[in-house]
mmCIF file of the N, C-alpha and C atoms, coordinates in Angstrom:
data_MODEL
# 
_entry.id   MODEL 
# 
loop_
_atom_site.group_PDB 
_atom_site.id 
_atom_site.type_symbol 
_atom_site.label_atom_id 
_atom_site.label_alt_id 
_atom_site.label_comp_id 
_atom_site.label_asym_id 
_atom_site.label_entity_id 
_atom_site.label_seq_id 
_atom_site.pdbx_PDB_ins_code 
_atom_site.Cartn_x 
_atom_site.Cartn_y 
_atom_site.Cartn_z 
_atom_site.occupancy 
_atom_site.B_iso_or_equiv 
_atom_site.pdbx_formal_charge 
_atom_site.auth_seq_id 
_atom_site.auth_comp_id 
_atom_site.auth_asym_id 
_atom_site.auth_atom_id 
_atom_site.pdbx_PDB_model_num 
ATOM 1   N N  . MET A 1 1  ? -6.641  -7.263  3.894   1.00 0.00 ? 1  MET A N  1 
ATOM 2   C CA . MET A 1 1  ? -5.633  -7.269  2.886   1.00 0.00 ? 1  MET A CA 1 
ATOM 3   C C  . MET A 1 1  ? -5.922  -8.342  1.839   1.00 0.00 ? 1  MET A C  1 
ATOM 4   N N  . ILE A 1 2  ? -7.134  -8.344  1.376   1.00 0.00 ? 2  ILE A N  1 
ATOM 5   C CA . ILE A 1 2  ? -7.530  -9.328  0.367   1.00 0.00 ? 2  ILE A CA 1 
ATOM 6   C C  . ILE A 1 2  ? -6.844  -9.057  -0.964  1.00 0.00 ? 2  ILE A C  1 
ATOM 7   N N  . ASN A 1 3  ? -6.336  -7.839  -1.145  1.00 0.00 ? 3  ASN A N  1 
ATOM 8   C CA . ASN A 1 3  ? -5.641  -7.506  -2.395  1.00 0.00 ? 3  ASN A CA 1 
ATOM 9   C C  . ASN A 1 3  ? -4.307  -8.226  -2.530  1.00 0.00 ? 3  ASN A C  1 
ATOM 10  N N  . ALA A 1 4  ? -3.807  -8.823  -1.465  1.00 0.00 ? 4  ALA A N  1 
ATOM 11  C CA . ALA A 1 4  ? -2.532  -9.530  -1.513  1.00 0.00 ? 4  ALA A CA 1 
ATOM 12  C C  . ALA A 1 4  ? -2.636  -10.809 -2.333  1.00 0.00 ? 4  ALA A C  1 
ATOM 13  N N  . ILE A 1 5  ? -3.819  -11.345 -2.473  1.00 0.00 ? 5  ILE A N  1 
ATOM 14  C CA . ILE A 1 5  ? -4.028  -12.545 -3.280  1.00 0.00 ? 5  ILE A CA 1 
ATOM 15  C C  . ILE A 1 5  ? -4.178  -12.104 -4.736  1.00 0.00 ? 5  ILE A C  1 
ATOM 16  N N  . PRO A 1 6  ? -3.303  -12.552 -5.644  1.00 0.00 ? 6  PRO A N  1 
ATOM 17  C CA . PRO A 1 6  ? -3.410  -12.116 -7.041  1.00 0.00 ? 6  PRO A CA 1 
ATOM 18  C C  . PRO A 1 6  ? -4.712  -12.589 -7.697  1.00 0.00 ? 6  PRO A C  1 
ATOM 19  N N  . VAL A 1 7  ? -5.178  -11.878 -8.625  1.00 0.00 ? 7  VAL A N  1 
ATOM 20  C CA . VAL A 1 7  ? -6.350  -12.055 -9.480  1.00 0.00 ? 7  VAL A CA 1 
ATOM 21  C C  . VAL A 1 7  ? -7.630  -12.318 -8.674  1.00 0.00 ? 7  VAL A C  1 
ATOM 22  N N  . LEU A 1 8  ? -7.730  -13.421 -7.968  1.00 0.00 ? 8  LEU A N  1 
ATOM 23  C CA . LEU A 1 8  ? -8.942  -13.720 -7.203  1.00 0.00 ? 8  LEU A CA 1 
ATOM 24  C C  . LEU A 1 8  ? -9.183  -12.658 -6.130  1.00 0.00 ? 8  LEU A C  1 
ATOM 25  N N  . GLY A 1 9  ? -8.136  -12.250 -5.452  1.00 0.00 ? 9  GLY A N  1 
ATOM 26  C CA . GLY A 1 9  ? -8.254  -11.206 -4.437  1.00 0.00 ? 9  GLY A CA 1 
ATOM 27  C C  . GLY A 1 9  ? -8.660  -9.879  -5.033  1.00 0.00 ? 9  GLY A C  1 
ATOM 28  N N  . TRP A 1 10 ? -8.124  -9.585  -6.203  1.00 0.00 ? 10 TRP A N  1 
ATOM 29  C CA . TRP A 1 10 ? -8.488  -8.333  -6.863  1.00 0.00 ? 10 TRP A CA 1 
ATOM 30  C C  . TRP A 1 10 ? -9.951  -8.334  -7.275  1.00 0.00 ? 10 TRP A C  1 
ATOM 31  N N  . ILE A 1 11 ? -10.425 -9.463  -7.771  1.00 0.00 ? 11 ILE A N  1 
ATOM 32  C CA . ILE A 1 11 ? -11.834 -9.569  -8.174  1.00 0.00 ? 11 ILE A CA 1 
ATOM 33  C C  . ILE A 1 11 ? -12.741 -9.453  -6.957  1.00 0.00 ? 11 ILE A C  1 
ATOM 34  N N  . LEU A 1 12 ? -12.399 -10.155 -5.876  1.00 0.00 ? 12 LEU A N  1 
ATOM 35  C CA . LEU A 1 12 ? -13.202 -10.071 -4.650  1.00 0.00 ? 12 LEU A CA 1 
ATOM 36  C C  . LEU A 1 12 ? -13.175 -8.668  -4.067  1.00 0.00 ? 12 LEU A C  1 
ATOM 37  N N  . SER A 1 13 ? -12.027 -8.021  -4.120  1.00 0.00 ? 13 SER A N  1 
ATOM 38  C CA . SER A 1 13 ? -11.925 -6.653  -3.623  1.00 0.00 ? 13 SER A CA 1 
ATOM 39  C C  . SER A 1 13 ? -12.808 -5.706  -4.427  1.00 0.00 ? 13 SER A C  1 
ATOM 40  N N  . PHE A 1 14 ? -12.836 -5.885  -5.752  1.00 0.00 ? 14 PHE A N  1 
ATOM 41  C CA . PHE A 1 14 ? -13.704 -5.053  -6.589  1.00 0.00 ? 14 PHE A CA 1 
ATOM 42  C C  . PHE A 1 14 ? -15.177 -5.291  -6.262  1.00 0.00 ? 14 PHE A C  1 
ATOM 43  N N  . ILE A 1 15 ? -15.555 -6.545  -6.036  1.00 0.00 ? 15 ILE A N  1 
ATOM 44  C CA . ILE A 1 15 ? -16.949 -6.861  -5.690  1.00 0.00 ? 15 ILE A CA 1 
ATOM 45  C C  . ILE A 1 15 ? -17.324 -6.243  -4.349  1.00 0.00 ? 15 ILE A C  1 
ATOM 46  N N  . PHE A 1 16 ? -16.437 -6.335  -3.353  1.00 0.00 ? 16 PHE A N  1 
ATOM 47  C CA . PHE A 1 16 ? -16.707 -5.737  -2.043  1.00 0.00 ? 16 PHE A CA 1 
ATOM 48  C C  . PHE A 1 16 ? -16.806 -4.222  -2.142  1.00 0.00 ? 16 PHE A C  1 
ATOM 49  N N  . THR A 1 17 ? -15.910 -3.629  -2.912  1.00 0.00 ? 17 THR A N  1 
ATOM 50  C CA . THR A 1 17 ? -15.934 -2.180  -3.079  1.00 0.00 ? 17 THR A CA 1 
ATOM 51  C C  . THR A 1 17 ? -17.206 -1.725  -3.787  1.00 0.00 ? 17 THR A C  1 
ATOM 52  N N  . ALA A 1 18 ? -17.618 -2.459  -4.808  1.00 0.00 ? 18 ALA A N  1 
ATOM 53  C CA . ALA A 1 18 ? -18.851 -2.104  -5.526  1.00 0.00 ? 18 ALA A CA 1 
ATOM 54  C C  . ALA A 1 18 ? -20.060 -2.241  -4.616  1.00 0.00 ? 18 ALA A C  1 
ATOM 55  N N  . SER A 1 19 ? -20.069 -3.276  -3.774  1.00 0.00 ? 19 SER A N  1 
ATOM 56  C CA . SER A 1 19 ? -21.217 -3.453  -2.883  1.00 0.00 ? 19 SER A CA 1 
ATOM 57  C C  . SER A 1 19 ? -21.251 -2.393  -1.789  1.00 0.00 ? 19 SER A C  1 
ATOM 58  N N  . LEU A 1 20 ? -20.100 -1.868  -1.396  1.00 0.00 ? 20 LEU A N  1 
ATOM 59  C CA . LEU A 1 20 ? -20.077 -0.798  -0.403  1.00 0.00 ? 20 LEU A CA 1 
ATOM 60  C C  . LEU A 1 20 ? -20.401 0.559   -1.017  1.00 0.00 ? 20 LEU A C  1 
ATOM 61  N N  . SER A 1 21 ? -20.014 0.757   -2.267  1.00 0.00 ? 21 SER A N  1 
ATOM 62  C CA . SER A 1 21 ? -20.256 2.058   -2.882  1.00 0.00 ? 21 SER A CA 1 
ATOM 63  C C  . SER A 1 21 ? -21.673 2.202   -3.426  1.00 0.00 ? 21 SER A C  1 
ATOM 64  N N  . LEU A 1 22 ? -22.379 1.104   -3.614  1.00 0.00 ? 22 LEU A N  1 
ATOM 65  C CA . LEU A 1 22 ? -23.753 1.181   -4.117  1.00 0.00 ? 22 LEU A CA 1 
ATOM 66  C C  . LEU A 1 22 ? -24.679 1.971   -3.191  1.00 0.00 ? 22 LEU A C  1 
ATOM 67  N N  . PRO A 1 23 ? -24.721 1.691   -1.875  1.00 0.00 ? 23 PRO A N  1 
ATOM 68  C CA . PRO A 1 23 ? -25.601 2.503   -1.012  1.00 0.00 ? 23 PRO A CA 1 
ATOM 69  C C  . PRO A 1 23 ? -25.192 3.974   -0.978  1.00 0.00 ? 23 PRO A C  1 
ATOM 70  N N  . PHE A 1 24 ? -23.879 4.245   -0.969  1.00 0.00 ? 24 PHE A N  1 
ATOM 71  C CA . PHE A 1 24 ? -23.427 5.636   -0.986  1.00 0.00 ? 24 PHE A CA 1 
ATOM 72  C C  . PHE A 1 24 ? -23.893 6.342   -2.250  1.00 0.00 ? 24 PHE A C  1 
ATOM 73  N N  . TRP A 1 25 ? -23.726 5.681   -3.404  1.00 0.00 ? 25 TRP A N  1 
ATOM 74  C CA . TRP A 1 25 ? -24.130 6.282   -4.675  1.00 0.00 ? 25 TRP A CA 1 
ATOM 75  C C  . TRP A 1 25 ? -25.642 6.514   -4.713  1.00 0.00 ? 25 TRP A C  1 
ATOM 76  N N  . LEU A 1 26 ? -26.411 5.538   -4.238  1.00 0.00 ? 26 LEU A N  1 
ATOM 77  C CA . LEU A 1 26 ? -27.870 5.697   -4.226  1.00 0.00 ? 26 LEU A CA 1 
ATOM 78  C C  . LEU A 1 26 ? -28.297 6.887   -3.369  1.00 0.00 ? 26 LEU A C  1 
ATOM 79  N N  . ILE A 1 27 ? -27.736 6.983   -2.183  1.00 0.00 ? 27 ILE A N  1 
ATOM 80  C CA . ILE A 1 27 ? -28.117 8.080   -1.286  1.00 0.00 ? 27 ILE A CA 1 
ATOM 81  C C  . ILE A 1 27 ? -27.627 9.412   -1.831  1.00 0.00 ? 27 ILE A C  1 
ATOM 82  N N  . TRP A 1 28 ? -26.399 9.448   -2.346  1.00 0.00 ? 28 TRP A N  1 
ATOM 83  C CA . TRP A 1 28 ? -25.819 10.713  -2.804  1.00 0.00 ? 28 TRP A CA 1 
ATOM 84  C C  . TRP A 1 28 ? -26.465 11.212  -4.082  1.00 0.00 ? 28 TRP A C  1 
ATOM 85  N N  . THR A 1 29 ? -26.653 10.319  -5.060  1.00 0.00 ? 29 THR A N  1 
ATOM 86  C CA . THR A 1 29 ? -27.092 10.746  -6.381  1.00 0.00 ? 29 THR A CA 1 
ATOM 87  C C  . THR A 1 29 ? -28.593 10.573  -6.591  1.00 0.00 ? 29 THR A C  1 
ATOM 88  N N  . VAL A 1 30 ? -29.104 9.383   -6.366  1.00 0.00 ? 30 VAL A N  1 
ATOM 89  C CA . VAL A 1 30 ? -30.507 9.095   -6.683  1.00 0.00 ? 30 VAL A CA 1 
ATOM 90  C C  . VAL A 1 30 ? -31.448 9.818   -5.736  1.00 0.00 ? 30 VAL A C  1 
ATOM 91  N N  . TYR A 1 31 ? -31.152 9.758   -4.431  1.00 0.00 ? 31 TYR A N  1 
ATOM 92  C CA . TYR A 1 31 ? -32.031 10.420  -3.465  1.00 0.00 ? 31 TYR A CA 1 
ATOM 93  C C  . TYR A 1 31 ? -31.713 11.891  -3.269  1.00 0.00 ? 31 TYR A C  1 
ATOM 94  N N  . GLY A 1 32 ? -30.620 12.380  -3.869  1.00 0.00 ? 32 GLY A N  1 
ATOM 95  C CA . GLY A 1 32 ? -30.346 13.805  -3.937  1.00 0.00 ? 32 GLY A CA 1 
ATOM 96  C C  . GLY A 1 32 ? -29.724 14.434  -2.708  1.00 0.00 ? 32 GLY A C  1 
ATOM 97  N N  . ILE A 1 33 ? -29.076 13.663  -1.862  1.00 0.00 ? 33 ILE A N  1 
ATOM 98  C CA . ILE A 1 33 ? -28.435 14.252  -0.691  1.00 0.00 ? 33 ILE A CA 1 
ATOM 99  C C  . ILE A 1 33 ? -27.338 15.222  -1.118  1.00 0.00 ? 33 ILE A C  1 
ATOM 100 N N  . GLY A 1 34 ? -26.616 14.876  -2.182  1.00 0.00 ? 34 GLY A N  1 
ATOM 101 C CA . GLY A 1 34 ? -25.564 15.760  -2.686  1.00 0.00 ? 34 GLY A CA 1 
ATOM 102 C C  . GLY A 1 34 ? -26.103 17.094  -3.163  1.00 0.00 ? 34 GLY A C  1 
ATOM 103 N N  . GLN A 1 35 ? -27.262 17.086  -3.776  1.00 0.00 ? 35 GLN A N  1 
ATOM 104 C CA . GLN A 1 35 ? -27.854 18.330  -4.272  1.00 0.00 ? 35 GLN A CA 1 
ATOM 105 C C  . GLN A 1 35 ? -28.527 19.117  -3.152  1.00 0.00 ? 35 GLN A C  1 
ATOM 106 N N  . LYS A 1 36 ? -29.070 18.419  -2.191  1.00 0.00 ? 36 LYS A N  1 
ATOM 107 C CA . LYS A 1 36 ? -29.826 19.088  -1.133  1.00 0.00 ? 36 LYS A CA 1 
ATOM 108 C C  . LYS A 1 36 ? -28.913 19.763  -0.111  1.00 0.00 ? 36 LYS A C  1 
ATOM 109 N N  . TYR A 1 37 ? -27.896 19.054  0.359   1.00 0.00 ? 37 TYR A N  1 
ATOM 110 C CA . TYR A 1 37 ? -27.065 19.576  1.432   1.00 0.00 ? 37 TYR A CA 1 
ATOM 111 C C  . TYR A 1 37 ? -25.727 20.128  0.971   1.00 0.00 ? 37 TYR A C  1 
ATOM 112 N N  . PHE A 1 38 ? -25.298 19.746  -0.227  1.00 0.00 ? 38 PHE A N  1 
ATOM 113 C CA . PHE A 1 38 ? -24.019 20.225  -0.737  1.00 0.00 ? 38 PHE A CA 1 
ATOM 114 C C  . PHE A 1 38 ? -24.232 21.006  -2.031  1.00 0.00 ? 38 PHE A C  1 
ATOM 115 N N  . TYR A 1 39 ? -25.183 21.926  -2.011  1.00 0.00 ? 39 TYR A N  1 
ATOM 116 C CA . TYR A 1 39 ? -25.521 22.724  -3.186  1.00 0.00 ? 39 TYR A CA 1 
ATOM 117 C C  . TYR A 1 39 ? -24.392 23.665  -3.585  1.00 0.00 ? 39 TYR A C  1 
ATOM 118 N N  . TRP A 1 40 ? -23.480 23.960  -2.679  1.00 0.00 ? 40 TRP A N  1 
ATOM 119 C CA . TRP A 1 40 ? -22.403 24.902  -2.923  1.00 0.00 ? 40 TRP A CA 1 
ATOM 120 C C  . TRP A 1 40 ? -21.216 24.281  -3.672  1.00 0.00 ? 40 TRP A C  1 
ATOM 121 N N  . ILE A 1 41 ? -21.166 22.963  -3.781  1.00 0.00 ? 41 ILE A N  1 
ATOM 122 C CA . ILE A 1 41 ? -20.077 22.346  -4.545  1.00 0.00 ? 41 ILE A CA 1 
ATOM 123 C C  . ILE A 1 41 ? -20.489 22.254  -6.021  1.00 0.00 ? 41 ILE A C  1 
ATOM 124 N N  . PRO A 1 42 ? -19.532 22.121  -6.928  1.00 0.00 ? 42 PRO A N  1 
ATOM 125 C CA . PRO A 1 42 ? -19.880 22.065  -8.356  1.00 0.00 ? 42 PRO A CA 1 
ATOM 126 C C  . PRO A 1 42 ? -20.813 20.904  -8.693  1.00 0.00 ? 42 PRO A C  1 
ATOM 127 N N  . GLU A 1 43 ? -21.586 21.063  -9.742  1.00 0.00 ? 43 GLU A N  1 
ATOM 128 C CA . GLU A 1 43 ? -22.572 20.070  -10.174 1.00 0.00 ? 43 GLU A CA 1 
ATOM 129 C C  . GLU A 1 43 ? -21.933 18.713  -10.478 1.00 0.00 ? 43 GLU A C  1 
ATOM 130 N N  . THR A 1 44 ? -20.684 18.728  -10.918 1.00 0.00 ? 44 THR A N  1 
ATOM 131 C CA . THR A 1 44 ? -19.982 17.484  -11.229 1.00 0.00 ? 44 THR A CA 1 
ATOM 132 C C  . THR A 1 44 ? -19.911 16.579  -10.015 1.00 0.00 ? 44 THR A C  1 
ATOM 133 N N  . TYR A 1 45 ? -19.702 17.160  -8.844  1.00 0.00 ? 45 TYR A N  1 
ATOM 134 C CA . TYR A 1 45 ? -19.579 16.375  -7.620  1.00 0.00 ? 45 TYR A CA 1 
ATOM 135 C C  . TYR A 1 45 ? -20.919 16.068  -6.974  1.00 0.00 ? 45 TYR A C  1 
ATOM 136 N N  . GLN A 1 46 ? -21.953 16.733  -7.408  1.00 0.00 ? 46 GLN A N  1 
ATOM 137 C CA . GLN A 1 46 ? -23.283 16.455  -6.869  1.00 0.00 ? 46 GLN A CA 1 
ATOM 138 C C  . GLN A 1 46 ? -23.916 15.230  -7.514  1.00 0.00 ? 46 GLN A C  1 
ATOM 139 N N  . LYS A 1 47 ? -23.547 14.935  -8.739  1.00 0.00 ? 47 LYS A N  1 
ATOM 140 C CA . LYS A 1 47 ? -24.077 13.775  -9.459  1.00 0.00 ? 47 LYS A CA 1 
ATOM 141 C C  . LYS A 1 47 ? -22.913 12.915  -9.934  1.00 0.00 ? 47 LYS A C  1 
ATOM 142 N N  . ILE A 1 48 ? -22.452 12.027  -9.067  1.00 0.00 ? 48 ILE A N  1 
ATOM 143 C CA . ILE A 1 48 ? -21.303 11.186  -9.369  1.00 0.00 ? 48 ILE A CA 1 
ATOM 144 C C  . ILE A 1 48 ? -21.776 9.941   -10.110 1.00 0.00 ? 48 ILE A C  1 
ATOM 145 N N  . PRO A 1 49 ? -21.177 9.607   -11.257 1.00 0.00 ? 49 PRO A N  1 
ATOM 146 C CA . PRO A 1 49 ? -21.513 8.342   -11.920 1.00 0.00 ? 49 PRO A CA 1 
ATOM 147 C C  . PRO A 1 49 ? -21.075 7.154   -11.057 1.00 0.00 ? 49 PRO A C  1 
ATOM 148 N N  . PHE A 1 50 ? -21.756 6.032   -11.237 1.00 0.00 ? 50 PHE A N  1 
ATOM 149 C CA . PHE A 1 50 ? -21.532 4.877   -10.355 1.00 0.00 ? 50 PHE A CA 1 
ATOM 150 C C  . PHE A 1 50 ? -20.114 4.342   -10.451 1.00 0.00 ? 50 PHE A C  1 
ATOM 151 N N  . LEU A 1 51 ? -19.565 4.199   -11.647 1.00 0.00 ? 51 LEU A N  1 
ATOM 152 C CA . LEU A 1 51 ? -18.210 3.661   -11.781 1.00 0.00 ? 51 LEU A CA 1 
ATOM 153 C C  . LEU A 1 51 ? -17.167 4.602   -11.191 1.00 0.00 ? 51 LEU A C  1 
ATOM 154 N N  . GLU A 1 52 ? -17.406 5.892   -11.260 1.00 0.00 ? 52 GLU A N  1 
ATOM 155 C CA . GLU A 1 52 ? -16.499 6.836   -10.626 1.00 0.00 ? 52 GLU A CA 1 
ATOM 156 C C  . GLU A 1 52 ? -16.606 6.763   -9.106  1.00 0.00 ? 52 GLU A C  1 
ATOM 157 N N  . CYS A 1 53 ? -17.769 6.438   -8.615  1.00 0.00 ? 53 CYS A N  1 
ATOM 158 C CA . CYS A 1 53 ? -17.951 6.242   -7.179  1.00 0.00 ? 53 CYS A CA 1 
ATOM 159 C C  . CYS A 1 53 ? -17.168 5.017   -6.715  1.00 0.00 ? 53 CYS A C  1 
ATOM 160 N N  . ILE A 1 54 ? -17.177 3.950   -7.493  1.00 0.00 ? 54 ILE A N  1 
ATOM 161 C CA . ILE A 1 54 ? -16.385 2.767   -7.159  1.00 0.00 ? 54 ILE A CA 1 
ATOM 162 C C  . ILE A 1 54 ? -14.900 3.130   -7.176  1.00 0.00 ? 54 ILE A C  1 
ATOM 163 N N  . GLY A 1 55 ? -14.472 3.872   -8.179  1.00 0.00 ? 55 GLY A N  1 
ATOM 164 C CA . GLY A 1 55 ? -13.081 4.310   -8.250  1.00 0.00 ? 55 GLY A CA 1 
ATOM 165 C C  . GLY A 1 55 ? -12.686 5.167   -7.062  1.00 0.00 ? 55 GLY A C  1 
ATOM 166 N N  . LEU A 1 56 ? -13.595 6.012   -6.612  1.00 0.00 ? 56 LEU A N  1 
ATOM 167 C CA . LEU A 1 56 ? -13.344 6.845   -5.443  1.00 0.00 ? 56 LEU A CA 1 
ATOM 168 C C  . LEU A 1 56 ? -13.123 5.981   -4.205  1.00 0.00 ? 56 LEU A C  1 
ATOM 169 N N  . PHE A 1 57 ? -13.936 4.949   -4.036  1.00 0.00 ? 57 PHE A N  1 
ATOM 170 C CA . PHE A 1 57 ? -13.779 4.049   -2.899  1.00 0.00 ? 57 PHE A CA 1 
ATOM 171 C C  . PHE A 1 57 ? -12.473 3.269   -2.985  1.00 0.00 ? 57 PHE A C  1 
ATOM 172 N N  . VAL A 1 58 ? -12.062 2.875   -4.182  1.00 0.00 ? 58 VAL A N  1 
ATOM 173 C CA . VAL A 1 58 ? -10.789 2.163   -4.351  1.00 0.00 ? 58 VAL A CA 1 
ATOM 174 C C  . VAL A 1 58 ? -9.629  3.078   -3.985  1.00 0.00 ? 58 VAL A C  1 
ATOM 175 N N  . VAL A 1 59 ? -9.649  4.313   -4.467  1.00 0.00 ? 59 VAL A N  1 
ATOM 176 C CA . VAL A 1 59 ? -8.572  5.262   -4.177  1.00 0.00 ? 59 VAL A CA 1 
ATOM 177 C C  . VAL A 1 59 ? -8.507  5.567   -2.685  1.00 0.00 ? 59 VAL A C  1 
ATOM 178 N N  . ILE A 1 60 ? -9.652  5.724   -2.041  1.00 0.00 ? 60 ILE A N  1 
ATOM 179 C CA . ILE A 1 60 ? -9.664  5.994   -0.604  1.00 0.00 ? 60 ILE A CA 1 
ATOM 180 C C  . ILE A 1 60 ? -9.068  4.824   0.169   1.00 0.00 ? 60 ILE A C  1 
ATOM 181 N N  . SER A 1 61 ? -9.380  3.590   -0.220  1.00 0.00 ? 61 SER A N  1 
ATOM 182 C CA . SER A 1 61 ? -8.817  2.446   0.495   1.00 0.00 ? 61 SER A CA 1 
ATOM 183 C C  . SER A 1 61 ? -7.314  2.335   0.274   1.00 0.00 ? 61 SER A C  1 
ATOM 184 N N  . ILE A 1 62 ? -6.825  2.659   -0.925  1.00 0.00 ? 62 ILE A N  1 
ATOM 185 C CA . ILE A 1 62 ? -5.384  2.634   -1.183  1.00 0.00 ? 62 ILE A CA 1 
ATOM 186 C C  . ILE A 1 62 ? -4.677  3.706   -0.368  1.00 0.00 ? 62 ILE A C  1 
ATOM 187 N N  . LEU A 1 63 ? -5.227  4.913   -0.351  1.00 0.00 ? 63 LEU A N  1 
ATOM 188 C CA . LEU A 1 63 ? -4.614  5.989   0.428   1.00 0.00 ? 63 LEU A CA 1 
ATOM 189 C C  . LEU A 1 63 ? -4.639  5.684   1.917   1.00 0.00 ? 63 LEU A C  1 
ATOM 190 N N  . LYS A 1 64 ? -5.718  5.079   2.381   1.00 0.00 ? 64 LYS A N  1 
ATOM 191 C CA . LYS A 1 64 ? -5.804  4.723   3.795   1.00 0.00 ? 64 LYS A CA 1 
ATOM 192 C C  . LYS A 1 64 ? -4.720  3.725   4.175   1.00 0.00 ? 64 LYS A C  1 
ATOM 193 N N  . SER A 1 65 ? -4.511  2.723   3.354   1.00 0.00 ? 65 SER A N  1 
ATOM 194 C CA . SER A 1 65 ? -3.495  1.715   3.678   1.00 0.00 ? 65 SER A CA 1 
ATOM 195 C C  . SER A 1 65 ? -2.081  2.269   3.536   1.00 0.00 ? 65 SER A C  1 
ATOM 196 N N  . ALA A 1 66 ? -1.893  3.283   2.683   1.00 0.00 ? 66 ALA A N  1 
ATOM 197 C CA . ALA A 1 66 ? -0.555  3.846   2.480   1.00 0.00 ? 66 ALA A CA 1 
ATOM 198 C C  . ALA A 1 66 ? -0.217  4.932   3.497   1.00 0.00 ? 66 ALA A C  1 
ATOM 199 N N  . LEU A 1 67 ? -1.197  5.704   3.941   1.00 0.00 ? 67 LEU A N  1 
ATOM 200 C CA . LEU A 1 67 ? -0.909  6.863   4.776   1.00 0.00 ? 67 LEU A CA 1 
ATOM 201 C C  . LEU A 1 67 ? -1.112  6.638   6.271   1.00 0.00 ? 67 LEU A C  1 
ATOM 202 N N  . ILE A 1 68 ? -1.991  5.740   6.640   1.00 0.00 ? 68 ILE A N  1 
ATOM 203 C CA . ILE A 1 68 ? -2.254  5.514   8.061   1.00 0.00 ? 68 ILE A CA 1 
ATOM 204 C C  . ILE A 1 68 ? -1.316  4.416   8.547   1.00 0.00 ? 68 ILE A C  1 
ATOM 205 N N  . PRO A 1 69 ? -0.478  4.739   9.524   1.00 0.00 ? 69 PRO A N  1 
ATOM 206 C CA . PRO A 1 69 ? 0.479   3.730   9.991   1.00 0.00 ? 69 PRO A CA 1 
ATOM 207 C C  . PRO A 1 69 ? -0.205  2.638   10.806  1.00 0.00 ? 69 PRO A C  1 
ATOM 208 N N  . LYS A 1 70 ? 0.444   1.493   10.827  1.00 0.00 ? 70 LYS A N  1 
ATOM 209 C CA . LYS A 1 70 ? -0.054  0.386   11.639  1.00 0.00 ? 70 LYS A CA 1 
ATOM 210 C C  . LYS A 1 70 ? 0.596   0.488   13.016  1.00 0.00 ? 70 LYS A C  1 
ATOM 211 N N  . PHE A 1 71 ? -0.199  0.545   14.040  1.00 0.00 ? 71 PHE A N  1 
ATOM 212 C CA . PHE A 1 71 ? 0.317   0.689   15.383  1.00 0.00 ? 71 PHE A CA 1 
ATOM 213 C C  . PHE A 1 71 ? 0.581   -0.659  16.054  1.00 0.00 ? 71 PHE A C  1 
ATOM 214 N N  . ILE A 1 72 ? -0.071  -1.683  15.581  1.00 0.00 ? 72 ILE A N  1 
ATOM 215 C CA . ILE A 1 72 ? 0.068   -2.997  16.186  1.00 0.00 ? 72 ILE A CA 1 
ATOM 216 C C  . ILE A 1 72 ? 0.841   -3.896  15.230  1.00 0.00 ? 72 ILE A C  1 
ATOM 217 N N  . SER A 1 73 ? 1.875   -4.498  15.740  1.00 0.00 ? 73 SER A N  1 
ATOM 218 C CA . SER A 1 73 ? 2.669   -5.420  14.944  1.00 0.00 ? 73 SER A CA 1 
ATOM 219 C C  . SER A 1 73 ? 2.360   -6.838  15.405  1.00 0.00 ? 73 SER A C  1 
ATOM 220 N N  . ARG A 1 74 ? 2.204   -7.751  14.482  1.00 0.00 ? 74 ARG A N  1 
ATOM 221 C CA . ARG A 1 74 ? 1.859   -9.125  14.827  1.00 0.00 ? 74 ARG A CA 1 
ATOM 222 C C  . ARG A 1 74 ? 3.033   -10.062 14.584  1.00 0.00 ? 74 ARG A C  1 
ATOM 223 N N  . LYS A 1 75 ? 4.202   -9.652  14.970  1.00 0.00 ? 75 LYS A N  1 
ATOM 224 C CA . LYS A 1 75 ? 5.370   -10.501 14.831  1.00 0.00 ? 75 LYS A CA 1 
ATOM 225 C C  . LYS A 1 75 ? 5.520   -11.329 16.109  1.00 0.00 ? 75 LYS A C  1 
ATOM 226 N N  . TYR A 1 76 ? 5.657   -12.613 15.946  1.00 0.00 ? 76 TYR A N  1 
ATOM 227 C CA . TYR A 1 76 ? 5.786   -13.500 17.092  1.00 0.00 ? 76 TYR A CA 1 
ATOM 228 C C  . TYR A 1 76 ? 7.230   -13.983 17.193  1.00 0.00 ? 76 TYR A C  1 
ATOM 229 N N  . LYS A 1 77 ? 7.704   -14.052 18.415  1.00 0.00 ? 77 LYS A N  1 
ATOM 230 C CA . LYS A 1 77 ? 9.064   -14.529 18.634  1.00 0.00 ? 77 LYS A CA 1 
ATOM 231 C C  . LYS A 1 77 ? 9.039   -16.033 18.906  1.00 0.00 ? 77 LYS A C  1 
ATOM 232 N N  . ASP A 1 78 ? 10.162  -16.654 18.662  1.00 0.00 ? 78 ASP A N  1 
ATOM 233 C CA . ASP A 1 78 ? 10.313  -18.080 18.989  1.00 0.00 ? 78 ASP A CA 1 
ATOM 234 C C  . ASP A 1 78 ? 10.401  -18.223 20.501  1.00 0.00 ? 78 ASP A C  1 
ATOM 235 N N  . ASP A 1 79 ? 9.630   -19.111 21.050  1.00 0.00 ? 79 ASP A N  1 
ATOM 236 C CA . ASP A 1 79 ? 9.672   -19.346 22.481  1.00 0.00 ? 79 ASP A CA 1 
ATOM 237 C C  . ASP A 1 79 ? 10.628  -20.472 22.842  1.00 0.00 ? 79 ASP A C  1 
ATOM 238 N N  . LYS A 1 80 ? 11.395  -20.973 21.892  1.00 0.00 ? 80 LYS A N  1 
ATOM 239 C CA . LYS A 1 80 ? 12.315  -22.067 22.158  1.00 0.00 ? 80 LYS A CA 1 
ATOM 240 C C  . LYS A 1 80 ? 13.477  -21.626 23.053  1.00 0.00 ? 80 LYS A C  1 
ATOM 241 N N  . ASN A 1 81 ? 13.879  -20.358 22.944  1.00 0.00 ? 81 ASN A N  1 
ATOM 242 C CA . ASN A 1 81 ? 14.995  -19.874 23.735  1.00 0.00 ? 81 ASN A CA 1 
ATOM 243 C C  . ASN A 1 81 ? 14.562  -19.398 25.116  1.00 0.00 ? 81 ASN A C  1 
ATOM 244 N N  . ALA A 1 82 ? 13.313  -19.307 25.375  1.00 0.00 ? 82 ALA A N  1 
ATOM 245 C CA . ALA A 1 82 ? 12.839  -18.777 26.659  1.00 0.00 ? 82 ALA A CA 1 
ATOM 246 C C  . ALA A 1 82 ? 12.842  -19.837 27.743  1.00 0.00 ? 82 ALA A C  1 
# 
């Protein structure tokens, strides 16, 4: 949850997202995995521009945090009454 920190957290989150999306973009677009194995999808999705790939990773992380519930709660009780 690095996005909780204003400005600095947003910048760090963008840097982490860009560093994670770079290998995906290289494999998908430059090495042609999208064209080789996903020839049936439209050409637009076979050659994704790099900034759109970063945006895709940002949107996926936002949707993941909004749609997947947290099963573990880290609330601690006061042990003074025990």
